[in-house]
MARVEX-789529 format. One record per atom (N, C-alpha, C): z, x, y. Coordinates in pm, whole numbers, padded with zeros to 5 digits, always signed. Example, Ala and Ser with C-alpha at 12.3 -4.5 7.8 and 13.67 -1.06 7.14 Angstrom:
! residues 2
+00780+01319-00569
+00780+01230-00450
+00780+01320-00330
+00708+01285-00225
+00714+01367-00106
+00787+01290+00003
This chain:
! residues 239
-17696+05954+04497
-17721+05942+04361
-17591+05943+04266
-17498+06019+04303
-17350+06046+04238
-17308+05905+04284
-17302+05835+04396
-17235+05722+04423
-17274+05620+04350
-17414+05614+04326
-17479+05500+04249
-17420+05509+04084
-17441+05631+04031
-17368+05653+03894
-17221+05618+03897
-17153+05662+03992
-17005+05615+03994
-16985+05474+03997
-17045+05392+04093
-17044+05256+04095
-17094+05178+03952
-17195+05233+03891
-17241+05180+03765
-17138+05206+03647
-17059+05326+03646
-16956+05350+03571
-16833+05284+03600
-16806+05265+03704
-16693+05167+03744
-16720+05021+03726
-16827+04965+03749
-16851+04840+03692
-16852+04823+03536
-16900+04921+03477
-16903+04911+03342
-16740+04929+03290
-16680+05024+03334
-16523+05009+03311
-16450+04891+03344
-16489+04839+03447
-16399+04705+03487
-16453+04618+03393
-16579+04589+03341
-16635+04507+03235
-16547+04523+03123
-16527+04631+03081
-16471+04671+02963
-16313+04619+02967
-16268+04646+03081
-16107+04601+03076
-16101+04454+03105
-16195+04396+03152
-16200+04244+03164
-16207+04206+03014
-16315+04263+02938
-16332+04211+02809
-16209+04215+02723
-16144+04340+02741
-15998+04359+02660
-15892+04269+02704
-15899+04235+02835
-15794+04132+02889
-15814+04002+02830
-15950+03964+02843
-15993+03817+02781
-15951+03815+02629
-15987+03934+02571
-15976+03930+02426
-15826+03916+02391
-15734+03982+02452
-15601+03962+02469
-15540+03820+02488
-15592+03789+02575
-15550+03645+02633
-15604+03539+02523
-15705+03545+02463
-15761+03473+02353
-15669+03498+02234
-15631+03618+02193
-15550+03646+02085
-15409+03590+02101
-15362+03618+02240
-15214+03548+02257
-15228+03393+02234
-15345+03325+02321
-15348+03193+02312
-15352+03134+02135
-15435+03206+02079
-15451+03171+01930
-15307+03187+01875
-15243+03286+01899
-15116+03324+01826
-15017+03209+01877
-15025+03181+01990
-14933+03076+02065
-14942+02943+01994
-15079+02909+01970
-15120+02773+01901
-15060+02769+01762
-15075+02889+01684
-15035+02884+01563
-14890+02876+01536
-14807+02948+01644
-14654+02935+01639
-14646+02789+01694
-14686+02704+01770
-14663+02605+01799
-14689+02495+01695
-14800+02517+01616
-14804+02431+01495
-14712+02439+01390
-14675+02575+01369
-14560+02615+01292
-14442+02537+01319
-14407+02548+01445
-14286+02483+01507
-14291+02340+01489
-14391+02285+01513
-14439+02130+01487
-14393+02088+01354
-14450+02186+01247
-14414+02138+01100
-14266+02129+01082
-14185+02237+01120
-14043+02258+01107
-13974+02129+01177
-14030+02087+01289
-13972+01984+01384
-13991+01842+01293
-14111+01827+01243
-14127+01725+01169
-14045+01695+01055
-14026+01817+00989
-13955+01806+00862
-13779+01790+00900
-13746+01823+01013
-13621+01814+01054
-13590+01649+01083
-13708+01595+01160
-13708+01450+01214
-13708+01367+01096
-13790+01402+00981
-13807+01313+00873
-13654+01309+00803
-13613+01432+00770
-13464+01439+00710
-13379+01358+00776
-13340+01380+00908
-13271+01269+01002
-13303+01151+00987
-13419+01108+00988
-13463+00951+00987
-13401+00908+00866
-13414+00953+00736
-13376+00910+00635
-13232+00886+00630
-13162+00987+00682
-12999+00970+00684
-12989+00861+00770
-13045+00837+00892
-13000+00746+01004
-13037+00600+00930
-13149+00601+00877
-13190+00466+00803
-13087+00430+00686
-13022+00523+00605
-12927+00490+00525
-12804+00429+00604
-12770+00498+00709
-12636+00472+00784
-12652+00327+00847
-12780+00295+00887
-12801+00157+00954
-12766+00056+00831
-12815+00074+00721
-12774-00033+00621
-12627-00035+00566
-12558+00088+00569
-12427+00106+00546
-12347+00030+00653
-12383+00049+00772
-12299-00010+00886
-12322-00159+00893
-12426-00195+00852
-12469-00354+00839
-12371-00427+00756
-12356-00354+00635
-12249-00415+00520
-12105-00373+00597
-12091-00273+00653
-11954-00258+00693
-11914-00363+00805
-12000-00382+00893
-11988-00484+00994
-11941-00631+00934
-12020-00674+00836
-11989-00785+00756
-11833-00791+00693
-11811-00677+00623
-11699-00656+00562
-11570-00671+00657
-11589-00577+00775
-11479-00595+00869
-11452-00735+00929
-11563-00799+00933
-11567-00934+01001
-11484-01028+00908
-11516-01018+00794
-11447-01083+00679
-11290-01050+00665
-11271-00921+00671
-11137-00870+00666
-11050-00919+00761
-11103-00946+00901
-11036-00973+01018
-10991-01131+00982
-11103-01201+00956
-11048-01338+00914
-10944-01373+00810
-10953-01290+00697
-10857-01290+00619
-10725-01255+00659
-10703-01144+00744
-10582-01120+00804
-10505-01212+00912
-10602-01282+00967
-10566-01389+01062
-10512-01513+00981
-10581-01542+00880
-10530-01637+00766
-10393-01606+00715
-10366-01456+00690
-10239-01421+00635
-10139-01453+00727
-10165-01407+00863
-10066-01427+00963
-10016-01579+00958
-10100-01666+00932
-10080-01815+00945
-09983-01853+00827
-09958-01783+00733
-09870-01816+00626
-09732-01762+00654
-09720-01662+00756
-09583-01635+00786
-09474-01747+00810
-09369-01730+00752
-09280-01849+00749
-09305-01973+00671
-09397-01966+00586
-09429-02086+00491
-09343-02083+00382
-09290-02207+00348
-09208-02221+00236
-09273-02183+00102
-09213-02122+00006
-09291-02084-00118
-09328-02174-00195
-09282-02311-00194
-09341-02426-00258
-09477-02464-00218
-09497-02425-00096
-09639-02455-00023
-09728-02348-00039
-09689-02242-00104
-09793-02140-00129
-09870-02133-00246
-10001-02164-00243
-10103-02171-00365
-10118-02036-00412
-10184-02032-00514
-10210-01903-00587
-10305-01826-00512
-10393-01913-00436
-10493-01829-00346
-10425-01767-00231
-10332-01846-00160
-10260-01784-00075
-10169-01666-00096
-10086-01673-00213
-10027-01566-00273
-10119-01429-00285
-10238-01458-00332
-10342-01343-00340
-10367-01316-00221
-10392-01359-00113
-10424-01323+00016
-10319-01259+00095
-10195-01297+00066
-10079-01232+00126
-10042-01099+00077
-10089-01055-00069
-10050-00935-00119
-10181-00841-00112
-10290-00900-00060
-10422-00830-00069
-10410-00695-00001
-10455-00588-00080
-10457-00453-00025
-10585-00390-00040
-10679-00466-00063
-10816-00401-00096
-10869-00364+00037
-10950-00254+00035
-11010-00197+00138
-11121-00091+00093
-11231-00126+00121
-11342-00046+00092
-11402+00041+00202
-11378+00179+00183
-11406+00269+00284
-11565+00289+00287
-11590+00297+00407
-11757+00301+00438
-11786+00457+00449
-11883+00501+00381
-11915+00631+00375
-12074+00641+00467
-12048+00725+00576
-12142+00732+00656
-12211+00870+00640
-12334+00898+00616
-12380+01041+00590
-12397+01123+00728
-12377+01247+00706
-12366+01340+00839
-12444+01462+00797
-12502+01485+00667
-12542+01605+00628
-12638+01679+00730
-12767+01576+00757
-12870+01630+00833
-12836+01651+00982
-12752+01563+01029
-12703+01571+01174
-12608+01696+01185
-12518+01732+01082
-12456+01851+01097
-12527+01967+01088
-12629+01967+01007
-12715+02092+00985
-12781+02124+01116
-12845+02008+01161
-12915+02059+01289
-12828+02113+01391
-12707+02060+01427
-12607+02112+01527
-12534+02240+01477
-12545+02267+01364
-12472+02399+01332
-12565+02498+01298
-12702+02493+01301
-12805+02586+01282
-12912+02594+01389
-13000+02694+01375
-13098+02717+01474
-13188+02601+01491
-13197+02494+01394
-13271+02388+01417
-13307+02324+01519
-13180+02344+01594
-13191+02261+01739
-13289+02327+01813
-13336+02462+01809
-13435+02481+01877
-13585+02451+01868
-13583+02383+01759
-13719+02322+01728
-13766+02179+01787
-13631+02121+01847
-13647+01987+01890
-13693+01985+02024
-13822+01940+02048
-13877+01931+02189
-13817+01856+02297
-13763+01726+02259
-13714+01630+02346
-13587+01669+02392
-13558+01697+02514
-13424+01719+02562
-13335+01576+02551
-13376+01458+02590
-13305+01341+02552
-13252+01326+02400
-13350+01372+02297
-13307+01352+02164
-13198+01469+02143
-13211+01588+02193
-13119+01674+02174
-12972+01627+02200
-12974+01560+02329
-12839+01515+02391
-12794+01411+02272
-12873+01314+02228
-12821+01189+02144
-12780+01255+02009
-12866+01366+01961
-12811+01445+01834
-12664+01499+01843
-12669+01572+01957
-12550+01661+02000
-12414+01576+01995
-12432+01441+02036
-12303+01351+02069
-12284+01279+01949
-12386+01262+01853
-12353+01176+01740
-12246+01213+01652
-12208+01339+01625
-12097+01376+01537
-11977+01319+01575
-11933+01311+01710
-11839+01262+01797
-11831+01126+01755
-11925+01043+01753
-11938+00906+01723
-11901+00868+01596
-11925+00958+01485
-11903+00946+01354
-11747+00995+01324
-11704+01072+01412
-11567+01109+01396
-11472+01006+01438
-11491+00927+01530
-11422+00833+01582
-11439+00717+01474
-11564+00704+01412
-11562+00597+01305
-11460+00613+01187
-11474+00745+01163
-11395+00786+01031
-11254+00804+01057
-11201+00858+01170
-11068+00836+01224
-11011+00705+01210
-11059+00619+01271
-11030+00486+01275
-11024+00412+01132
-11109+00456+01041
-11090+00411+00893
-10966+00471+00851
-10935+00626+00879
-10827+00676+00821
-10690+00611+00856
-10684+00538+00987
-10576+00480+01038
-10550+00348+00967
-10643+00276+00925
-10642+00155+00850
-10589+00196+00707
-10655+00290+00659
-10616+00332+00513
-10456+00375+00514
-10407+00435+00603
-10288+00481+00607
-10171+00368+00632
-10231+00266+00703
-10134+00162+00722
-10133+00075+00571
-10245+00064+00517
-10218+00003+00382
-10152+00073+00283
-10175+00217+00267
-10096+00307+00163
-09953+00308+00201
-09954+00360+00337
-09803+00409+00362
-09704+00278+00424
-09753+00190+00441
-09667+00088+00506
-09680-00056+00432
-09806-00117+00417
-09809-00236+00341
-09781-00226+00201
-09840-00131+00120
-09798-00132-00018
-09660-00121-00050
-09582-00020+00004
-09451-00019-00039
-09366-00151-00004
-09396-00221+00113
-09320-00357+00122
-09346-00442+00037
-09484-00445+00008
-09518-00543-00091
-09461-00530-00233
-09465-00403-00265
-09405-00373-00401
-09249-00388-00393
-09190-00385-00273
-09043-00396-00271
-08995-00548-00306
-09074-00636-00268
-09070-00801-00276
-09157-00879-00398
-09258-00808-00418
-09348-00882-00515
-09354-00805-00675
-09354-00883-00768
-09364-00819-00881
-09498-00815-00936
-09547-00721-00985
-09661-00677-01067
-09698-00753-01187
-09601-00820-01238
-09620-00910-01355
-09687-01016-01335
-09701-01077-01203
-09764-01192-01175
-09929-01160-01195
-09965-01063-01196
-10098-01047-01241
-10136-01023-01390
-10044-01036-01462
-10066-01022-01616
-10097-01150-01657
-10178-01172-01765
-10244-01299-01844
-10126-01412-01828
-10151-01519-01792
-10047-01636-01805
-10024-01663-01931
-10114-01691-02022
-10091-01730-02149
-10102-01639-02270
-10016-01528-02255
-10007-01426-02354
-09896-01393-02410
-09860-01413-02528
-09740-01379-02592
-09674-01249-02560
-09762-01148-02564
-09733-01006-02551
-09633-00968-02400
-09670-01075-02319
-09606-01043-02202
-09501-01145-02175
-09465-01245-02245
-09382-01351-02246
-09241-01314-02200
-09180-01193-02270
-09042-01171-02239
-09030-01105-02088
-09134-01021-02049
-09111-00980-01917
-09122-01096-01823
-09201-01208-01872
-09230-01302-01749
-09098-01390-01754
-09012-01395-01855
-08893-01449-01888
-08781-01392-01806
-08783-01248-01821
-08646-01175-01773
-08678-01094-01673
-08803-01058-01632
-08829-00963-01527
-08791-01012-01401
-08774-00927-01314
-08752-00967-01171
-08865-01052-01107
-08845-01164-01059
-08934-01246-00988
-08967-01204-00866
-09125-01239-00808
-09121-01215-00679
-09057-01292-00577
-09044-01257-00458
-08979-01299-00339
-09069-01306-00234
-09157-01415-00228
-09232-01428-00116
-09171-01465+00015
-09066-01551+00013
-08987-01582+00131
-08948-01447+00223
-08889-01364+00121
-08813-01242+00192
-08953-01139+00248
-09052-01130+00167
-09175-01071+00210
-09232-01126+00345
-09232-01258+00341
-09309-01325+00476
-09214-01317+00605
-09085-01283+00597
-08993-01288+00707
-08957-01124+00731
-09025-01035+00656
-08993-00902+00663
-09052-00852+00787
-08991-00784+00893
-09063-00734+01022
-09157-00638+00955
-09129-00555+00892
-09205-00445+00837
-09352-00504+00794
-09328-00591+00721
-09443-00659+00650
-09537-00734+00768
-09468-00790+00873
-09532-00885+00959
-09611-00764+01066
-09524-00669+01087
-09578-00554+01191
-09699-00482+01119
-09710-00461+01007
-09804-00388+00906
-09927-00480+00916
-09911-00609+00873
-10036-00696+00895
-10083-00699+01001
-09995-00714+01138
-10067-00719+01265
-10121-00597+01305
-10072-00487+01288
-10143-00353+01298
-10256-00343+01225
-10271-00366+01114
-10395-00368+01024
-10511-00453+01080
-10460-00577+01133
-10563-00657+01212
-10604-00596+01330
-10521-00552+01429
-10575-00483+01534
-10666-00380+01506
-10615-00283+01402
-10704-00161+01395
-10856-00206+01320
-10830-00307+01258
-10988-00362+01201
-11064-00409+01306
-11010-00482+01402
-11077-00522+01518
-11154-00420+01580
-11063-00314+01610
-11106-00187+01659
-11212-00122+01587
-11209-00124+01459
-11300-00058+01379
-11424-00138+01378
-11428-00271+01391
-11534-00350+01420
-11625-00320+01549
-11548-00302+01635
-11607-00252+01771
-11687-00121+01761
-11610-00012+01700
-11645+00109+01688
-11794+00089+01583
-11781+00026+01483
-11900+00025+01407
-12026-00057+01474
-12003-00139+01555
-12104-00200+01621
-12152-00096+01729
-12072-00027+01775
-12115+00082+01864
-12192+00203+01816
-12132+00230+01699
-12223+00345+01615
-12344+00304+01576
-12364+00174+01511
-12489+00120+01490
-12578+00103+01588
-12547+00102+01716
-12663+00092+01833
-12694+00217+01876
-12584+00321+01853
-12623+00471+01873
-12721+00511+01767
-12687+00487+01641
-12796+00507+01529
-12938+00469+01565
-12945+00330+01604
-13068+00258+01626
-13126+00348+01734
-13063+00379+01836
-13131+00443+01935
-13186+00590+01906
-13116+00652+01835
-13178+00787+01774
-13286+00748+01669
-13277+00670+01622
-13385+00629+01502
-13520+00609+01581
-13498+00529+01689
-13619+00469+01752
-13681+00589+01817
-13604+00686+01885
-13644+00828+01961
-13710+00905+01853
-13637+00908+01721
-13710+01001+01620
-13838+00945+01575
-13875+00819+01582
-13994+00738+01532
-14108+00801+01644
-14068+00782+01776
-14151+00810+01873
-14172+00950+01864
-14086+01058+01840
-14145+01183+01827
-14223+01227+01693
-14195+01151+01594
-14284+01162+01466
-14414+01123+01490
-14449+01035+01586
-14585+00967+01599
-14629+01055+01729
-14571+01143+01788
-14640+01226+01898
-14741+01315+01837
-14834+01331+01904
-14962+01412+01850
-14894+01558+01849
């Protein structure tokens, strides 16, 4: 009789324990699902912010590639004028020879840096996307460093040598009485000396080579940006 009661109590106690365990497992599962949903919401916000930044960069890089290609052609044309006699230089040729224009390309990095510098990285599920995002800042640094090289050539080397031989009075209005005196008595530009200057020649060639390098870097950065953008879209559409 006592054995039967013990069995009954044991089965009852075991059932209670099982119910508690099942209840805990269900609660844990629900909590885990809620946590997963919360993480997914954060993950999507991160992806959308980064996607907007990358889309902006793609547009900017397309324009930069066009500009670098045009700049390379202009610099190659400039080199063709080396040694040309001043009487054969047209006004367009002179403008090209002293051209110092350079538009710096601004690529955005706020979202990508925010991910790499904070715990947002933990919310990204895809390992391949994590690798792409962690490597992207180095690509941006390479792009910006190359831009700085070109800017330094223009500012520190080309500009001084051009100002040494070329007078800024050439940009003054041609038919203005106000500037007639300086046009008559001011120091005239000396294009022959500029064109045979080794410093000028080397600076133009260096700018050309660095711009070609920048074009390659820009194309590579564009491809890396497209790769991340495509992967982001896949993750955004993941259930």
